[in-house]
N, C-alpha and C positions, 0 to 999 in steps of 0.2 A: 854286248861287249864297253864296260865304263871302262872311260881313259882318266875319269878322277873320280875317286870317290869322296865321301862327304867329309873325311878327314883332312884331307889335303886339302879341301877349300876350305876349310875352317881357318886350316892354318896358315894359307895364303891371306886370308881376311884378316889375322892376329898379325901378320909381320905388316899388311896396308897400313894399319892403323898405329903399329909402333915407328914406323917410319913416318907417316903424317903427325904425329905426335913430336919425333926430332925436330922435321923441317920446322913446325908451328913453337919448337922452343929456340932453335937458333934465330927464329925471324924476331922473338920476343926479346932477346937479349940483346941482337942490333938496335934494336929501337929502342929499349930502354936504356942501354950503353948512350947511342947517341941524346935521348932528352937528356940522361943524369949529366950529361957535358954542358948542355943548354943552361941545365937549370942552375949548376955549378958556376958559370960563368954569371948569368943574373946575380946571384948574391953575391958574388963578388963586387959587380958593378954598384949593387944597391949598398954594402958596406961602405966601400971606397966613400959614396955619394955623402953618405952620414957622418964620414970622419970629418 
């Protein structure tokens, strides 16, 4: 007797990929958000120095 058939394993794999993609998206947004703040501060500093 099989406890899991192929369809349930495939569904579980799809859910794992979706969760992984969501986690990577959240991480990318966090990193790019922090990087954007640093770049903005740098441009403001350069702009002030040029004036």
